[in-house]
C-alpha positions in Angstrom: -57.4 3.9 -124.1 -55.1 0.9 -123.5 -54.6 -1.7 -126.4 -53.0 -5.0 -126.1 -51.6 -6.8 -129.4 -51.2 -10.7 -129.3 -47.3 -10.8 -130.3 -44.7 -13.0 -131.6 -41.2 -11.6 -132.1 -42.7 -8.4 -131.5 -44.9 -8.5 -134.4 -49.1 -9.5 -134.6 -49.1 -13.2 -134.1 -50.7 -15.4 -136.6 -52.9 -16.9 -133.9 -54.3 -15.4 -130.6 -53.7 -18.5 -128.4 -50.4 -19.3 -129.6 -48.9 -15.6 -129.3 -45.5 -15.8 -127.3 -46.8 -12.5 -125.3 -49.2 -9.5 -125.1 -48.0 -6.3 -125.7 -49.8 -3.4 -124.4 -50.0 0.2 -125.6 -51.4 3.4 -124.6 -53.2 6.1 -127.0 -50.0 7.8 -128.0 -48.8 4.2 -129.3 -46.2 3.7 -126.6 -45.5 0.2 -125.1 -46.5 0.4 -121.5 -46.0 -3.0 -120.6 -45.2 -6.7 -122.1 -46.3 -10.0 -120.4 -45.8 -13.5 -121.7 -49.0 -15.3 -122.9 -50.3 -16.8 -119.7 -52.1 -19.5 -122.1 -49.0 -21.1 -122.9 -48.0 -24.0 -121.0 -51.3 -24.2 -119.1 -53.8 -26.9 -119.4 -57.7 -26.3 -119.7 -59.4 -22.9 -119.6 -57.3 -21.8 -116.5 -55.0 -20.0 -118.8 -57.7 -18.3 -120.6 -58.9 -17.2 -117.2 -55.3 -15.9 -116.3 -55.4 -14.0 -119.7 -58.7 -12.6 -119.1 -57.4 -11.6 -115.5 -54.4 -9.9 -117.1 -56.0 -8.0 -119.6 -58.2 -6.6 -116.7 -55.5 -5.7 -114.6 -53.9 -3.6 -117.4 -57.2 -1.9 -118.1 -57.1 -2.9 -121.7 -60.3 -2.1 -123.8 -59.2 -3.4 -127.1 -57.4 -6.4 -128.1 -55.8 -7.0 -131.5 -55.6 -10.4 -133.0 -54.9 -11.9 -136.8 -56.9 -15.2 -136.3 -58.7 -16.1 -133.1 -60.9 -19.0 -132.2 -64.8 -18.7 -131.7 -64.6 -19.6 -128.0 -61.9 -17.6 -127.1 -63.5 -14.5 -129.1 -66.9 -15.3 -127.4 -64.8 -15.0 -124.1 -63.3 -11.9 -124.5 -66.2 -10.1 -125.7 -68.5 -11.6 -122.8 -65.6 -10.3 -120.7 -66.2 -6.6 -122.0 -63.4 -6.3 -124.5 -63.3 -4.9 -128.0 -61.7 -7.3 -130.5 -60.1 -6.3 -133.6 -58.8 -8.0 -136.5 -55.1 -7.1 -137.8 -52.9 -7.7 -140.7 -49.5 -9.3 -139.8 -48.2 -7.1 -142.6 -49.0 -3.9 -140.6 -46.6 -2.3 -138.0 -47.7 -2.3 -134.3 -48.6 1.5 -134.8 -50.9 0.8 -137.7 -52.6 -1.9 -136.0 -53.1 0.6 -133.1 -54.5 3.4 -135.4 -56.6 0.8 -137.4 -58.1 -0.2 -134.1 -58.9 3.4 -133.2 -60.7 3.8 -136.0 -62.6 0.4 -135.5 -61.8 -0.8 -139.2 -62.0 -4.4 -138.5 -64.1 -5.2 -135.3 -64.7 -9.0 -134.6 -68.0 -10.2 -133.1 -70.8 -8.8 -131.2 -71.3 -9.4 -127.1 -73.5 -12.8 -126.8 -76.2 -12.4 -124.6 
């Protein structure tokens, strides 16, 4: 399973859309890639579309966030991703382990 964490300064970002980058981890909690947040510097919905494409390209299944807007959450859920809420006090390894255990899932897929 591939996990994406919205990160700023190598820690969980306080807000999904304002994260500096997205760090991708495998099941062994190893970093497999880091990509600059495609939403930053792009106006309108095209940045969010680029982010969804990146998450699909990386075969991500779970996105870990601290805070996320309702529209962005709905977009992720409708694109087939699981979204877990994390705590900025936790290490990235703790965030992944909590997500693996589905401790704080966000939302349901809208139909």
